[in-house]
C-alpha positions in Angstrom: 5.2 79.4 -16.7 4.2 83.0 -17.4 6.0 85.2 -14.9 4.9 88.6 -13.7 8.0 90.8 -13.7 7.0 93.9 -11.9 10.4 94.4 -10.4 9.5 94.2 -6.7 6.7 92.0 -5.2 5.1 93.7 -2.1 4.0 91.3 0.6 1.7 92.2 3.5 2.8 90.6 6.8 0.3 90.2 9.7 2.9 90.8 12.5 0.4 90.1 15.3 -0.5 86.5 14.1 1.2 83.4 15.5 2.6 82.0 18.7 5.9 83.8 18.3 4.7 87.1 16.8 6.0 89.6 16.0 9.6 88.1 16.4 9.2 85.1 14.1 7.5 87.4 11.5 10.3 89.9 11.3 13.0 87.3 11.5 11.3 85.4 8.6 11.3 88.6 6.5 15.0 89.1 7.3 15.8 85.6 6.2 14.1 86.3 2.8 15.8 89.6 2.3 19.3 88.3 3.3 18.9 85.3 0.8 19.0 82.6 3.5 15.6 81.6 2.2 15.8 82.8 -1.4 12.9 84.2 -3.3 12.7 84.9 -7.0 13.1 88.7 -7.6 13.0 91.6 -5.3 10.7 91.6 -2.3 9.3 94.5 -0.2 7.1 94.3 2.9 4.2 96.1 4.4 4.1 95.1 8.1 0.9 95.5 10.1 0.9 95.5 13.9 0.8 97.4 17.2 3.7 99.8 17.2 4.6 99.2 20.8 5.1 95.5 20.1 6.5 95.5 16.6 8.8 98.5 16.3 11.3 97.3 19.0 11.7 94.1 17.1 11.9 95.8 13.7 14.7 98.0 15.1 16.8 94.9 15.5 16.6 94.0 11.8 17.9 96.9 9.8 17.6 95.1 6.5 13.9 94.6 7.1 13.5 98.1 8.3 15.0 99.5 5.1 12.8 97.3 2.9 9.4 97.7 4.5 6.7 100.1 5.5 5.1 99.8 8.9 1.3 100.2 9.4 0.3 100.8 13.0 -3.0 99.2 14.0 -5.0 99.2 17.2 -6.2 95.6 17.4 -5.3 92.0 16.6 -7.3 88.8 16.0 -7.1 86.4 18.9 -6.5 82.7 18.4 -9.8 82.1 20.3 -11.9 84.4 18.1 -14.7 82.7 16.1 -14.7 83.6 12.4 -18.1 85.4 12.9 -16.7 87.4 15.8 -13.6 88.4 13.8 -15.8 89.6 10.9 -17.8 91.8 13.2 -15.3 93.1 15.8 -11.8 92.9 14.4 -12.0 95.4 11.6 -9.1 97.4 13.1 -6.9 94.4 13.4 -3.6 93.8 11.6 -5.1 90.8 9.7 -8.1 92.9 8.5 -5.9 95.8 7.3 -3.5 93.5 5.5 -6.2 91.8 3.5 -8.0 95.1 2.9 -4.8 96.5 1.4 -4.6 93.4 -0.9 -8.1 94.1 -2.0 -7.1 97.7 -2.8 -4.1 96.5 -4.8 -1.5 98.1 -2.5 0.2 94.7 -1.9 0.5 91.5 -4.0 -0.1 88.9 -1.3 -0.8 88.5 2.4 1.0 86.2 4.9 -0.5 85.5 8.3 0.2 82.9 11.1 -2.9 84.0 12.9 -6.3 82.3 13.4 -7.1 80.2 10.4 -10.9 80.5 10.5 -10.7 84.2 11.0 -8.2 84.6 8.1 -10.5 82.6 5.8 -13.6 84.5 6.8 -12.0 87.9 6.5 -10.3 87.1 3.2 -13.5 85.7 1.7 -15.5 88.7 2.9 -13.1 91.3 1.5 -11.7 89.6 -1.6 -14.6 87.4 -2.7 -14.1 84.1 -4.6 -13.1 83.3 -8.1 -16.1 83.0 -10.5 -17.7 79.5 -10.1 -15.8 78.7 -6.9 -18.3 77.8 -4.1 -15.7 77.0 -1.4 -12.1 78.2 -1.1 -9.7 75.5 0.1 -6.4 75.5 1.9 -3.6 74.0 -0.2 0.0 73.1 0.8 3.0 71.4 -0.8 4.4 68.3 0.8 7.4 66.0 0.0 7.3 62.6 -1.5 9.9 60.0 -2.5 10.0 61.4 -6.1 9.4 65.1 -5.6 6.6 67.0 -4.0 2.9 67.2 -4.3 0.0 69.5 -3.3 -2.8 68.5 -1.0 -6.1 70.3 -0.6 -8.2 70.8 1.4 -6.3 70.7 4.7 -8.9 72.2 7.0 -11.1 74.9 5.6 -14.0 72.6 4.7 -14.6 69.7 7.1 -17.4 68.3 5.0 -17.5 68.6 1.2 -19.8 67.8 -1.6 -18.7 66.0 -4.7 -18.8 69.3 -6.7 -16.6 71.0 -4.1 -14.0 68.2 -4.4 -14.0 68.5 -8.1 -13.3 72.2 -7.7 -10.5 71.4 -5.4 -9.0 69.2 -8.1 -9.1 72.0 -10.6 -7.6 74.5 -8.2 -5.0 71.9 -7.3 -4.0 71.5 -10.9 -3.4 75.2 -11.3 -1.4 75.3 -8.0 0.8 72.4 -9.1 1.5 74.1 -12.4 2.3 77.5 -10.9 4.1 76.4 -7.7 5.5 73.0 -8.4 6.2 73.6 -12.1 4.3 70.5 -13.3 3.1 70.7 -17.0 0.4 68.0 -16.7 -0.3 67.3 -13.0 -1.8 63.9 -12.1 -4.7 64.1 -9.6 -5.5 61.5 -7.0 -8.6 61.4 -4.8 -7.7 60.4 -1.2 -9.7 57.4 0.0 -9.5 54.4 2.3 -9.0 52.0 -0.6 -8.7 51.8 -4.4 -12.0 50.0 -5.1 -14.8 52.2 -6.5 -17.3 51.0 -3.9 -15.2 52.4 -1.0 -15.4 55.8 0.7 -18.2 58.1 1.5 -21.0 59.0 -0.9 -19.5 62.4 -1.6 -16.1 60.8 -2.4 -17.7 58.2 -4.7 -19.6 60.9 -6.5 -16.5 63.0 -6.8 -14.7 60.0 -8.3 -17.4 59.8 -11.0 -17.1 63.6 -11.8 -13.3 63.5 -12.0 -13.3 60.4 -14.2 -15.9 62.1 -16.5 -13.5 65.1 -16.7 -10.5 62.9 -17.6 -10.1 64.4 -21.0 -9.3 67.7 -19.3 -7.6 66.3 -16.2 -5.0 63.6 -15.7 -7.1 61.6 -13.1 -5.2 58.8 -11.4 -8.2 57.6 -9.4 -8.5 56.8 -5.7 -5.2 57.0 -3.8 -4.3 55.7 -0.4 -1.9 57.5 2.0 1.0 55.1 1.4 0.8 55.8 -2.4 0.7 59.5 -1.8 4.2 59.6 -0.3 5.6 57.4 -3.1 5.0 60.3 -5.4 2.3 58.6 -7.5 0.4 61.9 -8.0 1.0 65.6 -8.1 -2.3 66.7 -6.6 -4.1 65.0 -3.7 -7.8 66.0 -3.2 -9.4 65.5 0.2 -12.1 67.0 2.4 -10.7 69.3 5.1 -11.1 66.7 7.9 -9.1 64.0 6.1 -6.5 66.4 4.7 -5.8 68.1 8.0 -5.3 64.8 9.8 -3.0 63.6 7.0 -1.0 66.8 7.2 -0.6 66.9 11.0 0.2 63.2 11.2 2.9 63.6 8.6 4.4 66.6 10.4 4.4 64.7 13.7 6.0 61.6 12.2 8.7 63.8 10.5 9.5 65.6 13.7 9.6 62.2 15.6 12.0 60.7 13.1 14.3 63.8 13.2 14.3 63.7 17.0 15.1 60.0 17.1 17.9 60.5 14.6 19.4 63.3 16.7 19.2 61.0 19.8 21.0 58.2 17.9 23.8 60.6 16.8 24.3 61.7 20.4 24.4 58.2 21.8 28.0 57.4 21.1 31.3 58.7 19.7 31.1 56.2 16.8 27.6 57.5 15.9 28.9 61.1 16.0 31.8 60.3 13.7 29.6 58.4 11.3 27.2 61.4 11.3 30.0 63.8 10.5 31.2 61.6 7.6 27.7 61.5 6.2 26.8 65.1 7.0 26.1 66.4 3.4 23.8 63.4 2.7 22.2 63.6 6.1 21.5 67.3 5.8 19.9 66.8 2.4 17.6 64.1 3.6 16.7 66.0 6.8 15.7 69.0 4.7 13.5 66.9 2.5 11.3 65.9 5.5 11.6 69.1 7.6 8.1 70.5 8.0 9.5 74.0 8.4 10.5 74.0 4.7 7.0 73.2 3.6 5.3 75.8 5.7 2.9 78.1 3.9 -0.5 77.0 2.9 -2.4 79.0 0.3 -6.1 79.9 0.6 -7.0 78.9 -3.0 -10.2 80.0 -4.7 -10.0 83.6 -3.5 -9.6 86.7 -5.6 -6.1 87.3 -4.1 -3.1 85.5 -2.8 -3.4 84.8 0.9 -1.0 82.4 2.6 -1.4 80.8 6.0 1.7 80.1 8.0 1.6 77.5 10.8 0.8 79.3 14.1 3.9 77.7 15.8 6.2 78.7 13.0 9.7 80.1 13.8 11.6 82.5 11.6 12.8 79.9 9.1 9.3 78.4 8.7 7.7 81.8 8.3 10.3 82.7 5.7 9.1 79.7 3.7 5.6 80.9 3.9 6.7 84.2 2.5 8.4 82.4 -0.3 5.1 80.6 -1.2 3.4 84.0 -1.2 6.0 85.6 -3.5 5.9 82.7 -6.0 2.1 82.6 -6.0 1.9 86.3 -6.7 4.9 86.3 -9.2 3.4 83.5 -11.3 -0.2 84.9 -11.2 -1.8 81.8 -9.6 -5.2 83.4 -9.1 -5.6 84.1 -12.8 -4.3 80.6 -13.6 -6.9 79.0 -11.3 -9.6 81.1 -13.0 -8.3 80.1 -16.4 -8.3 76.4 -15.5 -11.9 76.6 -14.2 -12.9 78.3 -17.4 -11.3 75.7 -19.6 -12.9 72.9 -17.6 -16.3 74.5 -18.3 
């Protein structure tokens, strides 16, 4: 992978976005700077928010304070704002200013845990899309038995045409190369079965388009959810409705299993002793399925790196979103997506 080595990567943080903002945002930045959640190379932050809310929190984290600049704003995007409302009325918000500074080249990427629809609308309005991309998508890495894979779209586009799904596949290939380190990513199209006659009309048409592009793309074919988590493919393509349901169901099941395991450990002395003996292996397994460690979905297809953190993210989860932003900027994912699209014709 070709790496950009511009010493320090500057990341814009929307300190007003998310259920636990600004605390989780600043804590996440601290975890990155202290190396608890390591990122490749040096990182510097531009933090956007209302000074009366952000500065008292920032004062508690001297490492972040020393490695950041603070930008005072007068407004914030609400979780209830419609995208159209945010575009018209939130131009003084932390989210708007962060994306605007990305457009100006003052930062390398933006991270926000705020309103997803507003973030997509503001980012698309200010940054525009990569040439030939009709619809940006939201992409996120997820774990499988073999390694990890990327799934897109996970919510930006509820209904998709066959052409849009093909574009998602191309962008997913670039994402898998840059973020997951795959040299020749295998692409699967999420469906309810493996037979060609199954699925919606758009999915069937997308299957034909991806199969026709097989000389330029390693197309696996249709893939069902159970195969996805066996690690059969590196890229899973879906419309935003199906992808979002798969993501949230997976997160819920992972949290359930982790909760049940903790309950079992607490149930008896024998269980506690066994857990202590197996602690290294248990920790490794728990980390593989911990949704926090996979937080950070990229809005792919834009002319800039914008990463969406889960709204409920705590500091550790937010730090993982920052890590995704740093790697995406460091490895020039936007130019790689543009290059992949150009090569696909």
